[in-house]
N, C-alpha and C positions, 0 to 999 in steps of 0.2 A: 187909732185903736178902735176896734169894733164895739167893745163893751162900754158901758156907762163909766164915767170917772169913778175912781176909788179914792176915798179920803186918804191923804198923805200920812195921816197918823199911823196907818198900818205899817208903812215902810219905815217911818221914824222909830216906831216901837221895835221893829225887827233889827234895825241897826243898833239901837240901844242894847238889845239883848246880846248882839255879837260883841259889842265893845266890852261888856262885862266879862266875857270869856277870854278876851285877849290879855296876854301878860304885859308888863310894863315895857315901854319903848318898842312896841310892835307896829308893823305895817301889814295891812291885808289888801290884796288886789283881786278884783273880780272882773272878768272879761265877758263881753257878749259872745254868743256862738258865731261860728263862721256862717256865711251864706254859701250853701253847698251847690256845686255845679250839677246840672242834669245832663242833657245831650246837646250837641252843637254849641250854641251860645246861650243856652237856657240855664236858669237856676231854679232850685227848689224854693218853695215858700219859706221865708225865714222862720225859724223856731226860736223864740226868746230863751235865753239862758235862765233856767229856773232860779239859780242862786242870785243872779243879778236882779231879776224881777222881784224876788222875795225881799231884797234890800232896798230897791229903788222904785219899782213900778215901771221901769224903763224897758221898752221892747224894741228899741231901735238898734240896728246893726252897728258894730264897731265901737260900741260904748264901753267905757271902763270906769270902775269905781275904785277909789283909794280911800281907805280908812286908817288914820294914824292918830289914835286918841291922845298921845302924849307929844305930838309935834309942837315945837317951840312956838311957831306962828299959829295962833288959833285958827286962822283962815285956811290952814293947810291940813286940818284934822279930818276933813271930810270933803272930798272933791269928786265931782262927776265930770267925765270927759265925753264929748259928743262930736260927731261929724259936723263940720261947719256948713250951714245951708248956703247954696248959691243958685244962680239961675239955671245952670246946666242940670243940676240934680232936680230942681223943681220941674223942669220940662220932661225929663226922662223917667224920674222915679217918684215925683210928687214932693210934697212939703216934708221937710225935716224939722225936728223939734227946735224951737228957739230956746234961748237960755231961760226966759221967763216961764215958758211952758214946762220945761224940764224941772225947774224949781217948784212949780205948782204941783206937778205929779209926785215928785220924790220927797219934797220937803228939805232938799239939800240946798243950802244957801249959795255955795260956790260951784258954779258950772263953767267949765272951760271948754274951748275947742281942742280937738285932738292934737293940733300943732303945738300946744303948750305942754303936752304930756311928758316928752323926754326930759325937759328941764326941771319940772316940778317933781317928777319921779326920782330923778337923780338927787335932788335936795333931800327928799324924804328918806331915800336909801342911805344917805350919808349920816342921817340922824338916828335911824332905827337900829336895833340890835337883832331883832327877830322878825322874819318875813314869812307871812302865811300866803301861800299860793294855792290855786284851786286845781282840781282835776275831777274826772268822773270816777267815783269809787263805788258805784252801785255794784253790789255783789254779783249781779247777773249780767253786768254790762260786758259786751264784746267790743273792745276799742281797737278797730283795725286801721283807722285813718287818723293821722295826727291832727289833733284839735287845735283851735286857737289858744286854749289854755296851755296845752303841751308846748307849743312854740314859745309862748310867753315864759314858761318855766325855764325852758332850755336857754333862751336868750338872756334872761335875768341872771341865771346862775353862772353863765359864761362871763357876763360883765361884772358881776359882784360875787366872786367865788368864796369870800371869807365870811359872809353872813351866815347866821343860823336859819335854816329853812324848815318850815313846818307845813303840815297838810291842813289847809283850810276846810277841806271836805269833812274832817272829823267834827269840827265845830258846827258846820252848816247842817249836818245830819242831825245833830242833837237839837238844833234850833227848829228845823223845819218839821220834824215829826210831831212836835207839840203845837197844835193850831190855836191861834188867838180867836176871839169872838168874831172879829172882822173876817178872818179866813173861813171860819165855819159858815158864816152867812153867804159867802161866795160859793162854797161847796153846796150849800142848801139850794142856791139859785140854779146851779148846774143840775142838781137832782130834780128840781121842779121842771126844768126844760126837758129833761129826759122823760119825766112823767108825761108831759104833754105829747111828746113824740110817740110814746108807747100807746097812749089812748087813741091817737090818730091811726096807728098801725092796726090796732084791734078792729077798727071800723073798716079797714081796707083789705084785711087778709081774707082770702077765700081760695078755693081750689082753682088752679089755672094761673094765678098771679105768679110772677117771677120774683125770685129773691131780690133782684136788683130794683124792682119796683118798690119793694118794702124798704130797702135802703133809702130810696128817693123820698119816701114819706118822712122818714126820720130827718133827712137833710132839709126838707122843706120847713119842718118845725124848728130845727136847730137854728138855721140861718135867719129865719124871720124873728127869732128871739136874740139875735146878736151873739150867737154861739157858734161852735163848730164841733165836729166829731172829736172826742177825746183820744180816740185811737181808731184804726181801721175797723169798721163794724163787722161783726160776725152775724150773718143772716143765713142760717143753715137749716135746710128742710130735709126730712126723711133721714136716710143713712148719714147725711152730712152732719147731723147732730153729734155724731161720735168723733168728729175731727175737731180737736180742741181749738186749733187756731185756723179754722176754715175761713178763707178770704175770697173765694171765687165769687160768691153771691150772684150766680148766673143761672140757677136751675129752677125749673117750674115747681111750684108747690102743689102737691097732690092730696086729694081727699084721703083721710085716714092717717096721713103723716103728721108728725109734730114739726113745729118751726121753732128752732132755738135762736133767740135774739140776745146777743152779747153786745150791748151798745151803750155809750155814755156821751153826754154833752160836756163840752169844755167851755166854761164861761169865765172870762177875765183870767184865763190860763189855769183856773182851778177846775178839777175834773170830777165827774161822776162816773160810776162804773156799775152798770145794771145788767143782769141776765134774767130773762123770762123764757119759758117754754110754753108754747100755746098750740092748740090743735088747729090745723089748717081748715078742717071742715066745721069747726065750731064746737065739737064735742070730743072729749077724751074717750078712748076705748077703756074697758075695764082694766086691762093690764097697764095701759099708760097711766091711768089714774092711780093705781096702786104704787107704781114707781114714783110718780109725782108726789104722792102723800109722804113717802119715805124721805125724799129729798127735802121737802118742806119741813118735816119734823126735825131733821138734822139741822137745817138752817136756823130754825127758831130756837132750838136748844142751844146751839153754839153761840148765837147772838147773846143769850143771857149769861153765858160763861165768860164773855169778853169783858173782864173787869180789871181794875188796876192791880198790879202784882202778879198777874198770870204771865208765864213765859210762852212765847209763840210755839216753841217746841212741844210743850205740854198740851197746849190748846189743840195743836194738830193731832197729837196722839189720842186725845179724848174724842175728837171727831172721827178718827179712824176706827176706834172701838165702837162708837155709836153706829157708824156706817156698816160695820161688820154685822152688828145685830140686825140691822134693817135688811141687809142682803141675805141673811139666813132666813128671815121671815118671808122674803120674796121668793125663796127657793133658788136664788142665783148662786149662792155659796152653799157648799155642803159642810156639815160639821167636821168631816175628815180634813177638809182644806184648812179650816180654822185651827184645828189641832196642830197642823204642820207649820203654821205661820211663825215668824220670828219677829222680834222688835224692829229689825232692820227691813223686813219684808212682810208687812201686814197683808193678810189675805184679801182685804178689800181693795188693795191697790190695782188689782186686775180690772176693776170696774170704777174706781175713784182714784185716778192716778196723779192728780195734781194737788197743789196745796189748798188749804181751806181759805186763806185770805192773805192780804198784804196791805201795807200802809197806802194811803191815798191822799193826794194833795195837788201840788203843782206838777207832779208827774203821776201818771196812772199807777205805776209801780214806784211809789214815792220812796225817798231815802229815809233811813232810820236804822237803829241798831236792833236787829231782830234777836240778838242774844240778851237783851235787857227786858225787864218786865214791862208789860203794858202800863201806861200812865194816863192820868187825866189829860184830855186834850188830843189824844191820838184819834185819827180817823182811819178805820179799817174796812176792807171789804170782807164779806162772809159769803163764800160761793161753793157749797157742796154740789156734787153731781154724781149721777149714776149713768154709765154708758154701756149699752148692751148691743154691740154691733150684730151679734147673732140674731137678735130680735128686730133689728132694723131701726132702732131709735135710741136716743139718750135724753136725759133731763138734767139741766143745770139751772139753779136759781141763785141769784146774787143780790144782796142789799148792801148799802154802805152804812156804817154805824159810827157813832161818836162814843168813845170811852170816857166816862165821868166817874167821879167819886160816888155819885148817887146811883150809879148803874148805867148800862149802855142805853144810848138813844138811837133808835132806828131812823136814819135820815130819809129812808124810802118807805116808811110805814104807810104812806098814803097811796103808793103805787100798787094797783091790783095784783094779787098773787094767789089768792085762794082759787082752787080749780073751778068751783061753782061760780065765783064772781067773774072769772075769765070767760066761762061759757055764756053767762048772762050778758056780759057786755058785747060779746061777739054776735049773739043772737039778735041784738038790736039793730 
């Protein structure tokens, strides 16, 4: 693992929380993600399964976790299965985890090789009455390829058709959306690394630099801090500001243009998600500064309204109403357009077409029930934007916040965001 060791108490705590949600005589199974093919004989870099990592801290391919809180044999109540190390794997792929190493990382006492899985799984299936199997139930997921979890579900239900099966994802979403102190510290570290990358970019941005060079500056800072990109970075200059998921990052940055940076570091699989918009030449134009001020006002106002008990739907509607007022002040919207708007189609959506924010954690668009009120321990992004393709630029700003009973905490409060501060730092 690239990151520093994480205390196993985090993963023990997460498993304890899951056990309390399972009904009597239940068995839960969690699989690692597949290693996906690329071209020819290549494979993509493995991506740890977020649920497996949340419960074990294990990032190794083909791993399986079984939790059976009421198993007759106490030694079968929590078992982790791993690939068995051998000389061939050591030569071609590198070291694999030993039992002792996996125990230290996860806090799980019983670690077995995968060869023992069929027999032990059969024993536990014969004892249990209810089986919780996993799947990707993110509401925006497009699952076009059969996953390792899907194959496991299909094979298990074929072999044991008379059991009662349940969706583990419903429980994992409830657990993962509420972050523990240890998880919050890891997200803070990802935010700190993102901050360092942004300050580096402020020193390097100037007319003539290419978007890909800016991306490289972030990569330098992330990698040297044992992190990686949380998602493909958006480095969008000029009219590219208005492409929400711009990924080319290959155009020259020109004086007078804005540079939109939607970039976050991932540290120990926990993610940051930051957006800043800066002037390529070091100074905002009057018009750019006006739009920037409106977006910053909406950002700061909506951060303060992210408190326990608020529904995401109502939070978004409040942001839309606030943004509509700002767009009227800017002369972008006309009063007649606002009068014609409907609750389903707010007038502001022509210029602020995306959501205000989303849960953040082990996934950038993290799991959670968005039809339930915000609660203490949620981590959310807040990311308003105004996009004016007819004027050749857009502005988006984004910070990550922690929802608490005492009020929201801005996890990116130290990252420069005031227009004057940005200009001052760039002038140095």
